[in-house]
N, C-alpha and C positions, 0 to 999 in steps of 0.2 A: 503493500499498497505506500508506505513514506518512500520507497524507491521511484514509484511510479509519480508522484508528485516535484522528486527532483529531477528525472528526465525530462517534467514540463517547463522546470524554473528555467528562465531566460535573463535572471540579474545576475550578471557579470561580478556584482563585490558579495554578495551571497554565496554564490558559487564560488569563491574565492577566499572567503570567510569560511566555508564549510571544507574545503582542501585544504586549507590552511590549519585549522586546528586536526583533521586526520593524521597529517604530513607530522606536528607537533607533538600529537600520542604517540607518533611511529618511533619521533625522535629520541621520549622518554622513555619506552618501553628498552629501544637499544641503548640507549645510554648507560641506564639502571642493569641491565643485563650486561655488559661489558664493565661496568663497576665493581658488579658483585662477583665477577673471577680476576679480580685486580688488576686490567688492563689499561685502567685508568683513577688517577688518582682525586678527581671529583667529578659531580656529576652536575649538571647544567642548574638548578637549583641554585648551587652554590655558586655558580658564574654570574647569574643575574642578582643574586642576593648582595652580590659584593657592589651593585650601584647605590644602595644603600646602608650598607652597614660594611665594617671590619672586617678582612678573612677571619679574626677570630670568632665574631659572634655570627658567623652565617651560620655554623650546624644548629645552632638554637631553634629550637620545634617552628615556633611561630617566625623566624626571620626565615627558613627553610620554605615555609608555607608561601610566602611573600614572595621569596624568587622563584616558585612554582605559577604562584600565580603572573607573573611579570612574565617568565619565558613563556607563556602558553597565549597571554594577550600578543607581545609582539610577533609571535610565531601565526596568529589567527589574522592580527592586522596587516602584518607584511607579506602575506601570499601573493 
C-alpha cells in the first residue's frame, strides 16, 4: 500500500528526504557493525556530537543522542 503511494509521488524534495533517511540509516548500521568488530575508533554520532561538545563529553548518553539526531538530520537534509 505505501509503496504504491511512494511510486506516485512526484515531489522531488520529499523523495530526496526519504532516500536520505534510508541512506543515513544504512550508514548508521554499517558504521555500528564496523565499530563493534573494532575496525574503526568512533561512530558517526560521536563525530557529529563534537560540533557541540568536547571529545571527552561526547560519550555521555544525552550528548550521543544529540549527535545521532544531528547526523540523521544532516543526512536527510543534504541528500
